[in-house]
Residue, then its C-alpha position, 0 to 999 in steps of 0.5 A: m170743707f163741708s156743707a155750710c149752714k145755709r144751703d145756698e153756700y158752702f165752704i172751701g178752705g174756710t171761705l164761704h162760697q155760693a153753691k150756684v156757679d155760673m159755669t159747667t161742671y168741668d169748668f168749675l173743676q178746672s177753676n179750683s184755686q187749689k188745683l185739686f182736679d188737675t190730674l182728674l181733668l188730664l185723664v178726662d181730656k186724654a180719654g175724651i170724656k168731657d161730655k160725661i162730666n158736663e152731661p145735663g141733670i147728673t150729679f158727679f161725685a168728683p174724686t180729687d187728685y189725691s184719690i188718683n195718687k192713692y190709686l197710683a200708689f196701690r198699682e205701683s205696689e201691685e207691680q212691685n210684687i211682681d218686680e221690685g223695680r217696676r213703677w206705675t205713674i200717671d203715664s202708665m195709667i194713660k198708656y194702659e188703663l185709659p179705656m177702663f178709666a173712661d168706663s169707671i168714671d161712670l161709677y161717680r155719675i148719678p143720673n139725677l141731681t141729689p139736693y139736700d132735701q132729697l137725701k136721707e139720714e139712713g141713705e138711699i140706693y141710687p143707680t150710677l151711670f156705670p151698667g149695673g152700678t149702684t151707690l148708697i148716698s146718705f146725709e148723716e148727722t155728725r157730732d165730730p167737732d172737726l166736721g163742724y159740730n159745736s154743742s152750743v149750736s142747736t142745729i147738728p151738722r150733716i155730712v153727705y156720704y157716698t158708698l159704692q155698692p156692694d162692697g165699696d168704702k163709705v166715702r165722706v163728701q168734703t164739699s157738697g151741694i155745688q150746682s153748676n149750669t150742667g148739674m150737681i158736684q159733690v167732691l169726695n174726701n181726699q182719703h178716697t182711692l179711685f174706684f176702678r171696674n173692668 
């Protein structure tokens, strides 16, 4: 899943889609046929922050449910270092970490749109809506055949990357450039682990 050759289209699961969707960002995530955002939206609903996702004029770098599951596995391993019988589930997160989630979601929100024609190969620092937070967003060429490169095509594909500053992992955007009625959506790679800040 990556940006398509035409900038008004994108791929999901090998199927071409229009980049402009006639719905809000929240509704787009909710309508995902692969149910990649069900847990994310459960947390958004429980935290009462739907308006953050739908804020006009922002770009939302959406973590998938895989990102949340990776975070839960990490937290469970921390708990098991204290007591090997402990578990950490989505219910634990809702009970103990919902306010922190509500704040941390701002690490994924950029207070302006990030269309392709404004992104640079070497990247540029953007503020996030988390107080004092910044991220490096780049639009890099790839010669990886798994990401769409083919030596017989003259145009080298480009991939959007999101790197939380100062020490976050560089995360590939797996579906990019989706424009909703309220903002822009960039879907982060499933290998990403949910960012949290206190």
